[in-house]
Biopython code that builds the backbone (N, CA, C, O; Angstrom):
import numpy as np
from Bio.PDB.StructureBuilder import StructureBuilder

atoms = [
    (1, "MET", "N", (14.540, 27.095, 44.998)),
    (1, "MET", "CA", (15.063, 28.213, 44.247)),
    (1, "MET", "C", (15.877, 27.740, 43.046)),
    (1, "MET", "O", (15.899, 28.389, 42.000)),
    (2, "VAL", "N", (16.532, 26.620, 43.211)),
    (2, "VAL", "CA", (17.316, 26.082, 42.093)),
    (2, "VAL", "C", (16.409, 25.852, 40.892)),
    (2, "VAL", "O", (16.804, 26.090, 39.751)),
    (3, "ASP", "N", (15.178, 25.384, 41.158)),
    (3, "ASP", "CA", (14.226, 25.154, 40.067)),
    (3, "ASP", "C", (13.934, 26.443, 39.304)),
    (3, "ASP", "O", (13.842, 26.436, 38.076)),
    (4, "LYS", "N", (13.788, 27.541, 40.028)),
    (4, "LYS", "CA", (13.513, 28.831, 39.374)),
    (4, "LYS", "C", (14.700, 29.293, 38.548)),
    (4, "LYS", "O", (14.532, 29.854, 37.466)),
    (5, "LEU", "N", (15.899, 29.058, 39.060)),
    (5, "LEU", "CA", (17.096, 29.420, 38.289)),
    (5, "LEU", "C", (17.225, 28.561, 37.035)),
    (5, "LEU", "O", (17.583, 29.055, 35.966)),
    (6, "GLN", "N", (16.931, 27.277, 37.175)),
    (6, "GLN", "CA", (16.990, 26.386, 36.018)),
    (6, "GLN", "C", (15.919, 26.757, 34.992)),
    (6, "GLN", "O", (16.162, 26.687, 33.787)),
    (7, "GLU", "N", (14.752, 27.146, 35.460)),
    (7, "GLU", "CA", (13.689, 27.580, 34.562)),
    (7, "GLU", "C", (14.100, 28.870, 33.837)),
    (7, "GLU", "O", (13.852, 29.018, 32.641)),
    (8, "LEU", "N", (14.718, 29.786, 34.557)),
    (8, "LEU", "CA", (15.215, 31.018, 33.943)),
    (8, "LEU", "C", (16.223, 30.694, 32.847)),
    (8, "LEU", "O", (16.157, 31.258, 31.754)),
    (9, "LEU", "N", (17.140, 29.802, 33.129)),
    (9, "LEU", "CA", (18.141, 29.389, 32.144)),
    (9, "LEU", "C", (17.476, 28.756, 30.922)),
    (9, "LEU", "O", (17.838, 29.055, 29.784)),
    (10, "ARG", "N", (16.504, 27.882, 31.165)),
    (10, "ARG", "CA", (15.806, 27.227, 30.063)),
    (10, "ARG", "C", (15.059, 28.248, 29.203)),
    (10, "ARG", "O", (15.144, 28.215, 27.975)),
    (11, "LYS", "N", (14.334, 29.147, 29.850)),
    (11, "LYS", "CA", (13.560, 30.144, 29.099)),
    (11, "LYS", "C", (14.484, 31.078, 28.322)),
    (11, "LYS", "O", (14.142, 31.509, 27.221)),
    (12, "TYR", "N", (15.629, 31.386, 28.872)),
    (12, "TYR", "CA", (16.597, 32.207, 28.145)),
    (12, "TYR", "C", (17.088, 31.453, 26.909)),
    (12, "TYR", "O", (17.141, 32.012, 25.813)),
    (13, "ASN", "N", (17.442, 30.199, 27.092)),
    (13, "ASN", "CA", (17.937, 29.391, 25.971)),
    (13, "ASN", "C", (16.865, 29.138, 24.917)),
    (13, "ASN", "O", (17.174, 29.026, 23.731)),
    (14, "ASP", "N", (15.610, 29.046, 25.343)),
    (14, "ASP", "CA", (14.506, 28.827, 24.406)),
    (14, "ASP", "C", (14.061, 30.112, 23.708)),
    (14, "ASP", "O", (13.227, 30.072, 22.803)),
    (15, "GLY", "N", (14.614, 31.246, 24.125)),
    (15, "GLY", "CA", (14.259, 32.515, 23.503)),
    (15, "GLY", "C", (13.027, 33.181, 24.097)),
    (15, "GLY", "O", (12.574, 34.208, 23.591)),
    (16, "GLU", "N", (12.482, 32.608, 25.166)),
    (16, "GLU", "CA", (11.336, 33.233, 25.823)),
    (16, "GLU", "C", (11.764, 34.498, 26.569)),
    (16, "GLU", "O", (10.988, 35.446, 26.691)),
    (17, "TYR", "N", (12.987, 34.506, 27.060)),
    (17, "TYR", "CA", (13.549, 35.659, 27.757)),
    (17, "TYR", "C", (14.775, 36.134, 26.999)),
    (17, "TYR", "O", (15.508, 35.345, 26.403)),
    (18, "ASP", "N", (14.980, 37.443, 27.038)),
    (18, "ASP", "CA", (16.219, 37.977, 26.494)),
    (18, "ASP", "C", (17.129, 38.377, 27.660)),
    (18, "ASP", "O", (16.788, 38.168, 28.824)),
    (19, "ILE", "N", (18.260, 38.938, 27.341)),
    (19, "ILE", "CA", (19.246, 39.261, 28.378)),
    (19, "ILE", "C", (18.709, 40.317, 29.344)),
    (19, "ILE", "O", (19.049, 40.298, 30.527)),
    (20, "ALA", "N", (17.878, 41.234, 28.858)),
    (20, "ALA", "CA", (17.279, 42.243, 29.736)),
    (20, "ALA", "C", (16.336, 41.581, 30.746)),
    (20, "ALA", "O", (16.289, 41.977, 31.911)),
    (21, "ASP", "N", (15.587, 40.571, 30.292)),
    (21, "ASP", "CA", (14.708, 39.831, 31.205)),
    (21, "ASP", "C", (15.529, 39.121, 32.283)),
    (21, "ASP", "O", (15.170, 39.144, 33.460)),
    (22, "VAL", "N", (16.616, 38.502, 31.877)),
    (22, "VAL", "CA", (17.480, 37.804, 32.829)),
    (22, "VAL", "C", (17.994, 38.785, 33.881)),
    (22, "VAL", "O", (17.972, 38.495, 35.078)),
    (23, "SER", "N", (18.450, 39.934, 33.428)),
    (23, "SER", "CA", (18.962, 40.956, 34.337)),
    (23, "SER", "C", (17.887, 41.381, 35.336)),
    (23, "SER", "O", (18.143, 41.444, 36.538)),
    (24, "ARG", "N", (16.707, 41.668, 34.845)),
    (24, "ARG", "CA", (15.612, 42.123, 35.697)),
    (24, "ARG", "C", (15.207, 41.042, 36.699)),
    (24, "ARG", "O", (15.022, 41.330, 37.882)),
    (25, "ILE", "N", (15.070, 39.814, 36.237)),
    (25, "ILE", "CA", (14.627, 38.717, 37.110)),
    (25, "ILE", "C", (15.659, 38.428, 38.197)),
    (25, "ILE", "O", (15.306, 38.257, 39.363)),
    (26, "ILE", "N", (16.922, 38.375, 37.816)),
    (26, "ILE", "CA", (17.978, 38.119, 38.806)),
    (26, "ILE", "C", (18.020, 39.230, 39.853)),
    (26, "ILE", "O", (18.263, 38.959, 41.029)),
    (27, "SER", "N", (17.789, 40.468, 39.443)),
    (27, "SER", "CA", (17.870, 41.572, 40.400)),
    (27, "SER", "C", (16.763, 41.519, 41.449)),
    (27, "SER", "O", (16.924, 42.063, 42.541)),
    (28, "TYR", "N", (15.648, 40.874, 41.136)),
    (28, "TYR", "CA", (14.541, 40.769, 42.088)),
    (28, "TYR", "C", (14.429, 39.406, 42.750)),
    (28, "TYR", "O", (13.666, 39.249, 43.702)),
    (29, "MET", "N", (15.161, 38.434, 42.276)),
    (29, "MET", "CA", (15.049, 37.072, 42.783)),
    (29, "MET", "C", (15.830, 36.934, 44.096)),
    (29, "MET", "O", (17.002, 37.299, 44.185)),
    (30, "ALA", "N", (15.155, 36.407, 45.091)),
    (30, "ALA", "CA", (15.836, 36.106, 46.354)),
    (30, "ALA", "C", (16.441, 34.715, 46.216)),
    (30, "ALA", "O", (15.732, 33.729, 46.017)),
    (31, "ILE", "N", (17.747, 34.656, 46.325)),
    (31, "ILE", "CA", (18.433, 33.374, 46.155)),
    (31, "ILE", "C", (19.105, 33.016, 47.477)),
    (31, "ILE", "O", (20.158, 33.551, 47.822)),
    (32, "PRO", "N", (18.472, 32.098, 48.208)),
    (32, "PRO", "CA", (19.073, 31.700, 49.479)),
    (32, "PRO", "C", (20.407, 30.997, 49.258)),
    (32, "PRO", "O", (20.658, 30.428, 48.196)),
    (33, "ASN", "N", (21.231, 31.046, 50.248)),
    (33, "ASN", "CA", (22.530, 30.364, 50.253)),
    (33, "ASN", "C", (23.580, 31.059, 49.388)),
    (33, "ASN", "O", (24.694, 30.555, 49.246)),
    (34, "VAL", "N", (23.239, 32.200, 48.815)),
    (34, "VAL", "CA", (24.210, 32.962, 48.024)),
    (34, "VAL", "C", (24.251, 34.369, 48.618)),
    (34, "VAL", "O", (23.220, 35.030, 48.741)),
    (35, "ASN", "N", (25.448, 34.819, 48.984)),
    (35, "ASN", "CA", (25.532, 36.109, 49.663)),
    (35, "ASN", "C", (25.259, 37.284, 48.714)),
    (35, "ASN", "O", (25.400, 37.171, 47.497)),
    (36, "ASP", "N", (24.869, 38.400, 49.307)),
    (36, "ASP", "CA", (24.466, 39.580, 48.544)),
    (36, "ASP", "C", (25.591, 40.113, 47.666)),
    (36, "ASP", "O", (25.339, 40.577, 46.555)),
    (37, "GLU", "N", (26.805, 40.053, 48.142)),
    (37, "GLU", "CA", (27.938, 40.561, 47.356)),
    (37, "GLU", "C", (28.110, 39.754, 46.067)),
    (37, "GLU", "O", (28.357, 40.316, 45.000)),
    (38, "TYR", "N", (27.978, 38.448, 46.179)),
    (38, "TYR", "CA", (28.085, 37.594, 44.994)),
    (38, "TYR", "C", (26.968, 37.922, 44.006)),
    (38, "TYR", "O", (27.204, 38.007, 42.801)),
    (39, "LEU", "N", (25.751, 38.106, 44.521)),
    (39, "LEU", "CA", (24.622, 38.436, 43.642)),
    (39, "LEU", "C", (24.827, 39.784, 42.951)),
    (39, "LEU", "O", (24.476, 39.942, 41.781)),
    (40, "LYS", "N", (25.391, 40.750, 43.665)),
    (40, "LYS", "CA", (25.682, 42.045, 43.040)),
    (40, "LYS", "C", (26.682, 41.875, 41.904)),
    (40, "LYS", "O", (26.558, 42.517, 40.861)),
    (41, "GLN", "N", (27.669, 41.014, 42.106)),
    (41, "GLN", "CA", (28.649, 40.747, 41.052)),
    (41, "GLN", "C", (27.986, 40.085, 39.844)),
    (41, "GLN", "O", (28.311, 40.409, 38.702)),
    (42, "VAL", "N", (27.064, 39.163, 40.094)),
    (42, "VAL", "CA", (26.337, 38.508, 39.002)),
    (42, "VAL", "C", (25.539, 39.546, 38.221)),
    (42, "VAL", "O", (25.564, 39.552, 36.990)),
    (43, "GLU", "N", (24.836, 40.415, 38.926)),
    (43, "GLU", "CA", (24.058, 41.466, 38.263)),
    (43, "GLU", "C", (24.972, 42.366, 37.435)),
    (43, "GLU", "O", (24.644, 42.710, 36.299)),
    (44, "TYR", "N", (26.103, 42.742, 37.995)),
    (44, "TYR", "CA", (27.057, 43.580, 37.273)),
    (44, "TYR", "C", (27.558, 42.860, 36.014)),
    (44, "TYR", "O", (27.639, 43.462, 34.943)),
    (45, "GLN", "N", (27.889, 41.589, 36.145)),
    (45, "GLN", "CA", (28.393, 40.823, 35.005)),
    (45, "GLN", "C", (27.344, 40.698, 33.907)),
    (45, "GLN", "O", (27.673, 40.777, 32.723)),
    (46, "ILE", "N", (26.086, 40.504, 34.290)),
    (46, "ILE", "CA", (25.018, 40.424, 33.287)),
    (46, "ILE", "C", (24.939, 41.735, 32.515)),
    (46, "ILE", "O", (24.866, 41.734, 31.286)),
    (47, "GLU", "N", (24.955, 42.840, 33.230)),
    (47, "GLU", "CA", (24.886, 44.144, 32.565)),
    (47, "GLU", "C", (26.113, 44.382, 31.689)),
    (47, "GLU", "O", (25.999, 44.929, 30.592)),
    (48, "TRP", "N", (27.270, 43.977, 32.165)),
    (48, "TRP", "CA", (28.489, 44.136, 31.367)),
    (48, "TRP", "C", (28.374, 43.319, 30.080)),
    (48, "TRP", "O", (28.691, 43.805, 28.995)),
    (49, "ILE", "N", (27.922, 42.083, 30.213)),
    (49, "ILE", "CA", (27.743, 41.226, 29.033)),
    (49, "ILE", "C", (26.721, 41.863, 28.091)),
    (49, "ILE", "O", (26.922, 41.892, 26.877)),
    (50, "ARG", "N", (25.645, 42.363, 28.648)),
    (50, "ARG", "CA", (24.565, 42.945, 27.846)),
    (50, "ARG", "C", (25.044, 44.113, 26.990)),
    (50, "ARG", "O", (24.686, 44.216, 25.817)),
    (51, "PHE", "N", (25.847, 44.987, 27.574)),
    (51, "PHE", "CA", (26.220, 46.213, 26.881)),
    (51, "PHE", "C", (27.624, 46.207, 26.276)),
    (51, "PHE", "O", (27.918, 47.017, 25.397)),
    (52, "MET", "N", (28.486, 45.310, 26.734)),
    (52, "MET", "CA", (29.887, 45.372, 26.300)),
    (52, "MET", "C", (30.352, 44.140, 25.520)),
    (52, "MET", "O", (31.515, 44.059, 25.125)),
    (53, "THR", "N", (29.457, 43.192, 25.299)),
    (53, "THR", "CA", (29.828, 41.959, 24.619)),
    (53, "THR", "C", (29.018, 41.838, 23.335)),
    (53, "THR", "O", (27.849, 42.221, 23.291)),
    (54, "SER", "N", (29.631, 41.316, 22.317)),
    (54, "SER", "CA", (28.925, 41.139, 21.050)),
    (54, "SER", "C", (27.761, 40.181, 21.228)),
    (54, "SER", "O", (27.814, 39.269, 22.053)),
    (55, "GLU", "N", (26.717, 40.395, 20.454)),
    (55, "GLU", "CA", (25.533, 39.543, 20.560)),
    (55, "GLU", "C", (25.863, 38.074, 20.313)),
    (55, "GLU", "O", (25.241, 37.188, 20.898)),
    (56, "SER", "N", (26.827, 37.821, 19.458)),
    (56, "SER", "CA", (27.169, 36.434, 19.129)),
    (56, "SER", "C", (27.752, 35.659, 20.312)),
    (56, "SER", "O", (27.669, 34.432, 20.347)),
    (57, "SER", "N", (28.335, 36.361, 21.273)),
    (57, "SER", "CA", (28.922, 35.650, 22.414)),
    (57, "SER", "C", (28.128, 35.840, 23.706)),
    (57, "SER", "O", (28.487, 35.269, 24.736)),
    (58, "GLN", "N", (27.060, 36.628, 23.669)),
    (58, "GLN", "CA", (26.279, 36.876, 24.876)),
    (58, "GLN", "C", (25.645, 35.605, 25.438)),
    (58, "GLN", "O", (25.693, 35.363, 26.645)),
    (59, "LYS", "N", (25.057, 34.803, 24.570)),
    (59, "LYS", "CA", (24.331, 33.612, 25.039)),
    (59, "LYS", "C", (25.260, 32.674, 25.808)),
    (59, "LYS", "O", (24.911, 32.186, 26.882)),
    (60, "GLU", "N", (26.435, 32.429, 25.254)),
    (60, "GLU", "CA", (27.396, 31.540, 25.918)),
    (60, "GLU", "C", (27.799, 32.089, 27.284)),
    (60, "GLU", "O", (27.878, 31.338, 28.256)),
    (61, "LYS", "N", (28.052, 33.377, 27.359)),
    (61, "LYS", "CA", (28.484, 33.988, 28.619)),
    (61, "LYS", "C", (27.367, 34.001, 29.661)),
    (61, "LYS", "O", (27.613, 33.741, 30.839)),
    (62, "ILE", "N", (26.148, 34.302, 29.233)),
    (62, "ILE", "CA", (25.021, 34.296, 30.171)),
    (62, "ILE", "C", (24.743, 32.879, 30.657)),
    (62, "ILE", "O", (24.478, 32.669, 31.841)),
    (63, "ASN", "N", (24.801, 31.906, 29.750)),
    (63, "ASN", "CA", (24.617, 30.505, 30.157)),
    (63, "ASN", "C", (25.633, 30.119, 31.220)),
    (63, "ASN", "O", (25.276, 29.520, 32.235)),
    (64, "SER", "N", (26.872, 30.451, 30.996)),
    (64, "SER", "CA", (27.934, 30.117, 31.940)),
    (64, "SER", "C", (27.682, 30.789, 33.295)),
    (64, "SER", "O", (27.836, 30.164, 34.345)),
    (65, "LEU", "N", (27.300, 32.044, 33.260)),
    (65, "LEU", "CA", (27.046, 32.792, 34.481)),
    (65, "LEU", "C", (25.878, 32.183, 35.266)),
    (65, "LEU", "O", (25.971, 32.015, 36.482)),
    (66, "LEU", "N", (24.791, 31.854, 34.580)),
    (66, "LEU", "CA", (23.637, 31.259, 35.252)),
    (66, "LEU", "C", (23.949, 29.858, 35.771)),
    (66, "LEU", "O", (23.506, 29.489, 36.858)),
    (67, "GLU", "N", (24.698, 29.085, 35.014)),
    (67, "GLU", "CA", (25.091, 27.756, 35.478)),
    (67, "GLU", "C", (25.948, 27.856, 36.733)),
    (67, "GLU", "O", (25.771, 27.077, 37.669)),
    (68, "ASP", "N", (26.872, 28.806, 36.759)),
    (68, "ASP", "CA", (27.696, 29.011, 37.955)),
    (68, "ASP", "C", (26.846, 29.416, 39.155)),
    (68, "ASP", "O", (27.083, 28.962, 40.274)),
    (69, "LEU", "N", (25.850, 30.276, 38.914)),
    (69, "LEU", "CA", (24.959, 30.706, 39.989)),
    (69, "LEU", "C", (24.156, 29.522, 40.525)),
    (69, "LEU", "O", (23.968, 29.401, 41.736)),
    (70, "ILE", "N", (23.696, 28.673, 39.659)),
    (70, "ILE", "CA", (22.956, 27.471, 40.067)),
    (70, "ILE", "C", (23.856, 26.571, 40.921)),
    (70, "ILE", "O", (23.445, 26.102, 41.982)),
    (71, "ILE", "N", (25.062, 26.339, 40.461)),
    (71, "ILE", "CA", (26.010, 25.505, 41.200)),
    (71, "ILE", "C", (26.308, 26.105, 42.567)),
    (71, "ILE", "O", (26.333, 25.395, 43.572)),
    (72, "LYS", "N", (26.534, 27.408, 42.601)),
    (72, "LYS", "CA", (26.840, 28.097, 43.857)),
    (72, "LYS", "C", (25.669, 27.964, 44.838)),
    (72, "LYS", "O", (25.882, 27.744, 46.030)),
    (73, "SER", "N", (24.437, 28.095, 44.341)),
    (73, "SER", "CA", (23.301, 28.001, 45.238)),
    (73, "SER", "C", (23.110, 26.580, 45.758)),
    (73, "SER", "O", (22.622, 26.390, 46.873)),
    (74, "ILE", "N", (23.488, 25.585, 44.966)),
    (74, "ILE", "CA", (23.398, 24.183, 45.402)),
    (74, "ILE", "C", (24.498, 23.877, 46.425)),
    (74, "ILE", "O", (24.237, 23.263, 47.460)),
    (75, "GLU", "N", (25.730, 24.310, 46.125)),
    (75, "GLU", "CA", (26.867, 24.038, 47.007)),
    (75, "GLU", "C", (26.670, 24.650, 48.386)),
    (75, "GLU", "O", (27.066, 24.060, 49.391)),
    (76, "ASN", "N", (26.064, 25.820, 48.439)),
    (76, "ASN", "CA", (25.904, 26.513, 49.710)),
    (76, "ASN", "C", (24.618, 26.135, 50.434)),
    (76, "ASN", "O", (24.343, 26.624, 51.529)),
    (77, "GLY", "N", (23.835, 25.262, 49.811)),
    (77, "GLY", "CA", (22.521, 24.902, 50.388)),
    (77, "GLY", "C", (22.525, 23.807, 51.334)),
    (77, "GLY", "O", (21.474, 23.443, 51.861)),
]
sb = StructureBuilder()
sb.init_structure("model")
sb.init_model(0)
sb.init_chain("A")
sb.init_seg("    ")
for serial, (resi, resn, name, xyz) in enumerate(atoms, 1):
    if name == "N":
        sb.init_residue(resn, " ", resi, " ")
    sb.init_atom(name, np.array(xyz, "f"), 0.0, 1.0, " ", f" {name:<3s}", serial, name[0])
structure = sb.get_structure()
């Protein structure tokens, strides 16, 4: 699963996916070793960033959020 998260991060950074794609993919992705409450918070944060953050700072915030999710899934695995 870590590979899929890393691929999502790469595709987002390469411009293949936008923030809406990230939101949609995360909402359907089963991520073992990460509890449902944490995933709900990640989904909420993505949506908050999408609609409440300037476009210039969205990429940095989404990168940070996805990197944290990757780390969390590794630590709990």
